[in-house]
C-alpha positions in Angstrom: 8.7 -9.5 -27.2 12.4 -10.1 -26.6 13.6 -13.4 -25.2 16.7 -13.3 -23.1 18.7 -16.4 -22.3 20.0 -16.5 -18.7 23.7 -16.8 -18.9 23.8 -17.9 -15.2 22.1 -21.1 -16.2 24.6 -22.0 -18.9 27.6 -22.6 -16.6 28.3 -24.0 -13.2 30.9 -21.7 -11.7 28.9 -20.9 -8.5 30.9 -23.2 -6.2 34.2 -22.1 -7.6 33.4 -18.4 -7.2 32.2 -19.1 -3.7 35.5 -20.7 -2.8 37.6 -18.0 -4.4 36.0 -14.7 -3.5 37.0 -14.2 0.1 34.1 -16.0 1.7 31.3 -13.7 2.8 33.4 -10.6 1.9 33.5 -11.5 -1.8 30.7 -13.8 -2.5 27.9 -11.3 -2.4 29.9 -8.8 -4.5 30.9 -11.3 -7.1 27.5 -12.7 -7.5 26.0 -9.3 -8.0 28.0 -8.8 -11.2 27.8 -12.1 -12.9 26.4 -12.0 -16.4 23.7 -9.4 -15.9 22.2 -8.8 -19.3 23.4 -9.4 -22.8 24.9 -6.4 -24.5 24.3 -4.0 -21.6 25.1 -0.4 -22.6 28.2 1.3 -21.3 27.7 3.6 -18.4 29.6 6.3 -20.2 27.4 9.3 -21.1 24.6 8.4 -18.7 22.9 11.3 -16.9 24.3 12.3 -13.5 21.0 11.7 -11.9 19.1 8.6 -13.0 15.8 7.3 -11.7 15.7 5.4 -8.4 13.1 3.7 -6.3 12.9 3.1 -2.5 10.4 0.4 -1.5 9.5 0.6 2.2 8.2 -2.9 2.7 5.7 -2.9 5.6 5.8 -6.7 6.1 2.9 -8.2 8.0 0.2 -6.1 6.4 -0.6 -2.6 7.8 -4.2 -1.8 8.7 -5.7 0.6 6.2 -8.0 1.8 8.9 -5.2 2.8 11.3 -3.0 4.4 8.6 -4.1 6.0 5.3 -7.8 5.1 5.0 -9.6 5.9 8.3 -13.4 5.3 8.5 -14.5 7.8 11.2 -18.2 7.4 10.4 -18.2 3.6 10.6 -19.4 1.7 13.7 -16.6 1.4 16.3 -16.1 -2.3 15.6 -15.0 -1.3 12.1 -13.4 2.1 12.6 -11.3 1.1 15.6 -10.2 3.4 18.4 -8.3 6.1 16.5 -9.8 9.2 15.0 -9.2 10.8 11.6 -7.4 14.1 11.1 -7.3 16.6 8.3 -4.1 17.0 6.3 -2.6 20.0 4.5 -4.6 19.0 1.5 -8.3 19.7 1.8 -10.5 16.6 1.6 -7.8 14.1 2.6 -7.8 12.7 6.1 -5.4 10.2 7.8 -5.3 8.4 11.0 -4.9 11.0 13.7 -1.7 9.3 14.9 0.2 10.5 11.8 0.4 14.3 12.3 3.8 14.8 10.4 2.5 12.7 7.5 -0.6 14.9 7.4 1.5 18.1 7.4 3.5 17.0 4.3 0.5 15.6 2.4 1.4 17.7 -0.6 4.5 15.6 -1.1 2.8 12.3 -1.4 -0.3 10.4 -2.5 -2.4 7.4 -1.5 -3.9 4.4 -3.4 -6.9 3.2 -1.4 -8.3 0.5 -3.7 -5.6 -2.1 -4.0 -6.7 -5.7 -3.9 -5.8 -9.3 -4.6 -6.8 -12.7 -3.3 -3.8 -14.1 -1.3 -4.0 -13.9 2.5 -0.6 -15.6 3.1 2.4 -13.6 4.3 5.2 -15.1 2.1 3.0 -15.8 -0.9 1.6 -12.3 -0.6 5.1 -11.0 -0.5 5.9 -12.8 -3.8 2.8 -11.5 -5.5 3.7 -7.9 -4.6 7.4 -8.2 -5.4 7.0 -10.2 -8.7 3.5 -9.6 -10.0 3.0 -13.4 -10.1 1.2 -15.7 -7.7 3.5 -18.0 -5.7 4.1 -21.5 -7.0 5.4 -24.1 -4.7 7.1 -23.1 -1.4 5.9 -19.6 -0.5 9.3 -18.6 0.9 11.0 -19.5 -2.4 10.6 -17.2 -5.4 9.1 -18.8 -8.4 9.5 -15.6 -10.4 12.1 -12.8 -10.1 11.4 -9.9 -7.8 11.2 -6.4 -9.2 14.6 -5.7 -7.7 16.1 -8.7 -9.6 14.6 -7.5 -12.8 16.2 -4.1 -12.1 19.5 -5.7 -11.4 19.3 -7.6 -14.6 18.5 -4.7 -16.8 20.0 -1.6 -15.1 23.2 -2.7 -13.4 25.2 -0.8 -16.0 23.9 2.6 -14.9 26.2 2.9 -11.9 28.8 0.1 -12.0 30.5 1.3 -8.9 27.5 0.3 -6.7 25.2 -2.7 -6.3 22.1 -2.1 -8.4 19.7 -3.7 -5.9 20.1 -3.3 -2.1 18.2 -4.9 0.7 18.3 -3.2 4.2 19.2 -5.1 6.3 18.6 -8.6 4.8 16.3 -10.6 2.6 12.6 -11.1 3.2 10.4 -13.6 1.2 9.7 -12.4 -2.3 12.8 -10.4 -3.0 15.0 -13.1 -4.7 16.0 -13.6 -8.3 14.5 -17.1 -9.1 15.8 -18.2 -12.5 17.7 -15.0 -13.1 20.4 -16.4 -11.0 22.5 -15.2 -8.0 23.9 -12.3 -10.0 20.5 -10.6 -9.7 20.1 -11.2 -5.9 19.9 -8.3 -3.6 23.0 -7.0 -1.9 22.2 -7.3 1.8 23.7 -4.9 4.2 23.4 -7.6 6.9 24.2 -5.0 9.5 21.3 -2.9 10.7 21.9 0.9 11.0 19.3 1.0 13.7 21.2 -1.4 16.0 23.4 -0.3 18.8 27.2 0.1 18.1 29.1 1.0 15.0 27.4 0.4 11.6 29.7 -1.8 9.5 28.7 -3.5 6.3 30.2 -7.0 6.4 30.0 -7.4 2.6 32.1 -4.2 2.1 34.8 -4.9 4.6 37.6 -7.5 4.3 37.6 -10.0 7.2 39.6 -9.0 10.3 43.3 -9.2 9.6 42.9 -8.9 5.8 44.7 -5.8 4.5 44.4 -4.4 1.0 47.8 -6.0 0.2 46.6 -9.4 1.3 43.3 -8.8 -0.6 45.3 -8.1 -3.7 47.4 -11.3 -3.2 44.2 -13.3 -2.9 42.9 -11.6 -6.0 46.0 -12.8 -7.8 45.5 -16.3 -6.5 41.9 -16.3 -7.7 43.1 -15.3 -11.2 45.6 -18.2 -11.2 43.1 -20.7 -10.1 40.6 -19.4 -12.6 43.0 -20.0 -15.4 43.0 -23.7 -14.5 39.2 -23.7 -15.2 39.2 -22.0 -18.5 39.7 -25.1 -20.7 36.4 -26.5 -19.3 34.4 -23.3 -19.8 33.0 -21.2 -22.5 35.5 -18.5 -23.5 33.0 -15.8 -23.9 31.5 -16.6 -20.5 34.9 -16.6 -18.8 35.6 -13.1 -20.2 32.2 -11.9 -18.9 32.8 -13.4 -15.4 36.3 -11.8 -15.3 34.7 -8.4 -16.1 32.1 -8.8 -13.4 34.6 -10.1 -10.8 36.7 -7.0 -11.7 33.7 -4.8 -10.8 33.3 -6.7 -7.6 36.9 -6.0 -6.6 36.6 -2.4 -7.7 33.6 -2.0 -5.3 35.4 -3.8 -2.5 38.6 -1.8 -2.7 37.0 1.5 -3.9 35.4 4.4 -2.2 32.0 4.8 -3.9 30.1 2.0 -2.0 31.9 2.7 1.3 30.9 6.4 1.1 27.3 5.6 0.2 26.9 3.2 3.1 28.7 5.5 5.6 26.0 7.0 7.8 28.7 8.8 9.9 29.0 11.2 7.0 25.6 12.6 7.8 25.4 15.6 10.1 24.0 14.8 13.6 20.9 17.0 13.0 20.0 14.9 9.9 20.3 11.7 11.9 18.2 13.1 14.7 15.6 14.2 12.3 15.0 10.6 11.2 15.1 9.6 14.9 16.7 6.9 17.0 13.5 5.4 18.5 14.4 2.0 19.9 12.9 -1.3 18.8 9.4 -2.0 20.1 8.1 -5.4 21.1 4.3 -5.5 21.2 2.6 -6.7 24.4 1.3 -9.8 22.5 2.2 -13.5 22.3 2.8 -13.2 18.5 5.7 -12.0 16.5 4.4 -8.5 16.0 7.0 -5.8 16.7 8.9 -2.9 15.3 12.6 -3.0 14.7 14.4 0.4 14.9 13.9 1.3 11.3 14.3 5.0 11.2 18.1 5.0 10.3 17.3 2.4 7.6 15.3 5.1 5.9 18.3 7.5 6.0 20.6 4.8 4.6 18.1 4.3 1.7 18.2 8.0 1.0 22.0 8.0 0.9 22.0 5.0 -1.5 19.7 6.5 -4.1 21.7 9.7 -3.8 24.8 7.7 -4.8 23.0 6.2 -7.7 21.6 2.8 -6.6 18.5 2.1 -8.8 16.4 0.1 -6.2 16.6 -0.1 -2.5 14.2 -2.2 -0.4 13.9 -1.5 3.3 12.4 -4.1 5.7 9.9 -2.3 7.8 8.3 -5.2 9.5 6.2 -6.5 11.4 2.7 -5.1 11.1 0.9 -8.3 11.9 -1.5 -6.9 14.4 -3.7 -9.8 15.2 -3.8 -9.0 19.0 -4.0 -5.7 20.8 -3.8 -3.7 17.6 -4.7 -0.4 19.2 -1.9 -0.5 21.8 0.7 -1.8 19.3 -0.1 0.8 16.7 -0.3 3.7 19.3 2.9 2.8 21.1 5.0 1.1 18.5 4.3 1.5 14.8 2.6 4.8 14.2 4.9 7.3 16.0 8.0 5.6 14.5 6.5 5.5 11.0 5.3 9.1 11.1 8.7 10.5 12.0 10.7 8.3 9.6 8.3 8.7 6.6 8.1 12.5 6.9 11.9 12.9 7.4 12.6 10.8 4.4 10.3 12.7 2.0 11.4 16.1 3.2 15.1 15.0 3.1 14.7 13.7 -0.5 13.1 17.0 -1.5 15.8 19.1 0.1 18.5 17.1 -1.6 16.9 17.6 -4.9 16.2 13.8 -5.2 12.4 13.6 -5.0 11.8 14.3 -8.7 14.0 11.3 -9.6 13.3 9.0 -6.7 10.0 7.2 -6.4 9.1 6.1 -2.8 6.6 3.2 -2.4 5.3 2.2 1.0 3.1 -0.9 1.2 2.7 -4.4 2.6 1.4 -7.7 1.3 -2.2 -7.0 2.2 -4.4 -5.0 4.6 -6.3 -6.0 7.7 -9.9 -7.1 8.2 -12.5 -4.4 8.4 -13.9 -5.7 11.7 -11.8 -5.7 14.8 -11.5 -9.2 16.2 -12.2 -10.5 19.7 -8.5 -10.0 20.8 -8.5 -6.3 19.8 -6.6 -6.8 16.5 -7.3 -7.3 12.8 -6.5 -10.3 10.7 -5.0 -10.8 7.2 -7.1 -9.2 4.5 -6.1 -8.9 0.8 -9.6 -7.8 -0.4 -8.7 -4.1 -0.1 -5.6 -2.3 1.2 -3.7 0.9 0.7 -0.3 2.1 -0.4 1.6 5.4 -0.1 3.7 6.8 -3.0 5.8 9.9 -3.5 8.4 11.3 -5.9 9.4 10.2 -9.4 6.9 12.5 -11.0 4.0 11.5 -8.7 1.9 14.5 -7.8 1.4 14.9 -4.1 -2.0 15.4 -2.4 -3.9 12.8 -4.5 -6.0 9.8 -3.6 -6.5 7.1 -6.2 -9.5 4.8 -5.7 -11.8 4.4 -2.8 -12.8 1.7 -0.4 -16.4 1.2 0.8 -17.7 2.7 4.1 -16.3 -0.1 6.2 -13.0 -0.5 4.4 -13.9 -3.9 3.2 -13.8 -3.7 -0.6 -12.8 -1.3 -3.4 -15.7 1.0 -4.1 -14.3 2.4 -7.3 -11.1 2.5 -9.5 -9.7 -0.8 -8.1 -5.9 -1.3 -8.6 -3.7 -4.4 -8.4 -0.1 -5.1 -7.3 0.7 -5.5 -11.0 -0.4 -1.9 -11.6 1.9 -0.7 -8.9 4.8 -2.7 -10.4 4.1 -1.4 -13.8 4.3 2.2 -12.4 7.6 1.4 -10.7 9.0 -0.1 -13.9 8.0 2.7 -16.1 9.7 5.2 -13.8 12.9 3.2 -13.8 12.9 2.6 -17.5 12.6 -1.2 -17.2 11.7 -3.0 -20.5 8.5 -4.8 -19.4 8.3 -6.4 -22.9 11.3 -8.5 -22.1 10.9 -12.2 -21.3 13.4 -14.5 -19.5 13.7 -18.2 -19.6 12.6 -20.0 -16.5 14.1 -23.2 -15.1 12.2 -25.3 -17.7 13.3 -23.1 -20.6 10.0 -21.4 -21.0 10.0 -17.6 -21.7 8.2 -15.7 -18.9 7.4 -12.0 -19.2 8.5 -9.4 -16.7 4.9 -8.8 -15.7 1.8 -10.9 -16.5 -0.5 -7.9 -16.5 -0.8 -4.4 -15.1 -1.0 -0.8 -16.3 0.7 2.4 -15.1 -1.4 4.2 -12.6 -1.8 7.4 -14.5 -3.9 9.1 -11.9 -0.8 9.6 -9.8 0.9 11.8 -12.3 
């Protein structure tokens, strides 16, 4: 086991960098490149196409019955009001509201036997993103997310781009904890599905700031930084200088701008993903569907450019009330179009072999429909969809019982899913990092690669 000391915890430059890096324009970029990992290898000589992962985070917890594990033979109070439809792979059925997903079943596979014990949204988020149960406030990461681990270990693979991107902004569970702000996700902030032009605040100088003025501020930062050197570790100063240089290179260069520029996509590609508007469920709760489809396309562009890990916020599947209407009119048609477009687009671009796509939420829904026509939180069994990265399409791993209440065979855990993601990316899961108390904590507490997918 290798122990890695967190350089971010050895110095207190955070406030200074915040003051010097052009506010919101520079802070996110500078923090991305601060002291990633000791002795990271040079990007020179790396393959042109390196492994990537897209996580489609279905926050709120999608119902397994109304998506990838229908129970047509169960009593109506369990099966719900949708039917099951055959797919292009004999023996595999999906909810009958997912015809495009069924058509391309040979491109993707399903795990139907996931389970854990946490029925809270934010604490469940943490478990699925980190592999560890939440400790303390559920909205505050106690362990680094998988994306932060990737940022720590793999940032050198494509230094012109952020290694870990969140579209459009953070959700609980995705933060770096004791790995420090340099391993936090780069948030697009802007939503490609929103009306109006798509502009990334963190990649554009503030209004009125030209490249010349940016260079002048860059010189000012260097001058101010020299005043701090006597009170800092020389080696750390050199490292910070190097990562700030990368931040400036991204800000002033073309690689990131091009990757985030959806206007470069032909209109027929954008139409293929769809422009379905946001949907607000006819319920008193927060259940609703943002306009996610163009987020999927942006994720495709980012992995094509070389970003190792992209997480897309696909909320808000919390269907406690009027689940039938909400799934029928909101979630399922939008999901079906965007999911099928993404997988086919990745395949056509030659990216599916190197890009693993993982779609899941923090838990499933109760097997029995409740008195308000919805389903409640249920971690005892749930499903995930996976494609690419060597995963063989048209497979089902595990099985739930006849009512979709418990794993019947071959149970899997979130840790198993993360182990599979890490293996694909080449993450060293034997590494440990020092937590806030100085104790070494491993990347994963448990978990095995799900070999049945390959």
